[in-house]
C-alpha positions in Angstrom: 16.3 2.9 -8.8 13.8 0.6 -8.2 10.6 0.3 -5.6 11.3 -1.6 -2.5 9.1 -2.4 0.5 10.4 -2.0 4.1 9.2 -3.5 7.1 9.5 -2.0 10.5 8.4 -3.5 13.9 8.4 -0.7 16.5 6.9 -0.1 19.7 3.5 1.6 19.5 4.5 5.0 20.9 2.7 8.3 20.3 4.5 9.8 17.2 6.5 6.6 16.1 5.4 7.0 12.6 6.2 10.7 12.5 9.9 10.2 13.8 10.4 7.6 11.3 9.1 9.7 8.3 11.0 12.7 9.5 14.2 10.6 9.5 13.4 9.9 5.8 13.2 13.6 5.0 15.9 14.7 7.0 18.2 12.4 5.0 16.3 13.4 1.6 15.0 9.7 1.0 11.7 9.5 -0.6 8.9 7.5 0.7 6.2 7.0 -1.9 3.8 5.0 0.5 3.5 3.9 3.9 0.9 1.7 5.9 0.9 0.9 9.6 -1.2 -1.2 11.8 -0.9 -3.4 14.9 1.0 -6.6 15.1 0.1 -10.0 16.9 2.2 -8.6 19.9 0.4 -6.0 21.9 1.9 -2.8 22.0 3.7 -3.0 18.8 3.0 -1.3 15.5 4.2 -2.8 11.8 4.9 -0.1 9.4 5.4 -1.2 5.5 7.0 1.7 3.6 7.8 1.9 0.0 10.7 3.4 -1.2 12.7 4.1 -4.4 16.3 3.5 -3.6 19.5 1.6 -4.9 21.2 -0.8 -2.7 23.3 1.6 -1.1 20.6 3.7 0.0 18.8 0.7 1.2 21.5 0.0 3.5 22.1 3.3 4.8 18.2 3.6 5.6 18.1 0.4 7.3 21.0 1.6 9.7 19.4 4.9 10.3 16.0 3.4 11.1 17.5 1.1 13.6 19.1 4.2 15.5 15.4 5.2 16.3 14.8 3.8 20.2 11.5 2.5 19.7 12.5 0.4 16.6 12.8 -3.4 17.3 13.1 -4.8 13.7 13.9 -3.6 10.3 13.6 -5.8 7.0 14.0 -5.1 3.2 11.7 -7.3 1.6 13.3 -9.3 -1.5 11.7 -9.1 -5.0 10.6 -12.7 -4.8 8.7 -14.9 -1.9 6.8 -11.7 -0.8 3.1 -11.1 -0.9 2.4 -7.4 -1.6 -1.4 -6.2 -1.7 -3.0 -2.7 -1.8 -6.6 -1.7 -1.4 -8.5 0.8 -3.7 -11.6 2.2 -3.5 -12.9 3.7 -6.9 -15.8 5.7 -7.8 -16.8 5.5 -11.5 -19.6 7.1 -13.3 -22.2 4.8 -14.1 -25.8 5.0 -15.6 -28.6 2.5 -16.8 -26.5 1.7 -19.9 -23.2 1.2 -18.5 -23.7 -0.1 -15.0 -23.8 -3.6 -15.9 -20.6 -3.4 -17.9 -18.7 -2.0 -15.0 -20.1 -4.5 -12.8 -19.0 -7.3 -15.2 -15.4 -5.8 -15.2 -15.3 -5.4 -11.5 -16.2 -9.1 -11.1 -13.5 -10.2 -13.3 -11.0 -8.3 -11.4 -12.7 -9.7 -8.4 -13.9 -6.3 -7.2 -16.8 -5.7 -4.8 -19.6 -3.2 -5.3 -19.8 -1.2 -2.4 -22.1 1.3 -3.2 -24.6 1.8 -6.1 -26.1 5.5 -6.8 -28.2 6.7 -9.6 -24.9 8.1 -11.5 -22.1 6.3 -10.1 -20.8 2.9 -8.5 -18.0 2.6 -5.7 -15.8 -0.7 -6.2 -13.4 -1.9 -3.8 -10.4 -3.7 -5.2 -7.5 -5.4 -3.5 -4.4 -6.5 -5.4 -1.1 -5.6 -6.8 0.0 -2.4 -7.9 -0.2 -3.3 -11.6 -3.5 -5.0 -11.1 -5.0 -1.7 -9.7 -3.2 0.2 -12.2 -4.9 -1.7 -15.0 -8.4 -1.5 -13.7 -8.2 2.2 -13.3 -7.0 2.3 -17.0 -10.1 0.1 -18.0 -12.6 2.2 -16.2 -11.1 5.8 -17.4 -13.5 5.5 -20.5 -16.5 5.3 -18.1 -15.2 8.3 -16.2 -13.5 7.8 -12.8 -14.7 10.2 -10.3 -12.4 9.6 -7.2 -10.1 7.0 -6.2 -8.4 6.3 -2.6 -5.5 3.7 -2.4 -4.0 2.4 0.7 -0.2 2.0 0.6 1.4 -1.6 0.1 1.0 -3.9 2.6 3.8 -7.0 2.3 4.4 -10.1 4.0 7.1 -12.9 3.5 6.2 -16.2 2.5 6.3 -19.1 4.7 6.9 -19.2 8.3 9.6 -16.5 8.3 8.7 -12.9 9.7 
């Protein structure tokens, strides 16, 4: 089973996210990550879910989500022609001897330094899951204090939605 991103466009009504997630849990489907936000159309929400499923399960998921009253569109993103990104904030131990090394590594990964404290740095990083995982591994020897990650946000390339 592979991870797949599912786009859901729904009316932005109170509890729509909870109703979608409860549908998943009632059916025994696993949601690994979820992001949500507004769309260019006022009154609608865009949810991107990362699920671990095979093709039969993906088909069932789509059919079940469409049954929800406020859902307008459901799309399973293909593996290609899709841009997927995650945002991560990571707090790393840093002192006078390691701070410049950490900053250099962060810049190589196109990270932004958000906070400098006497004993730590907070770095913002955006990218695909593998890039973020690689950065975490490089930071482990310095001492990772805290990590906060969003779910995956995805969008089809070109002019299609």
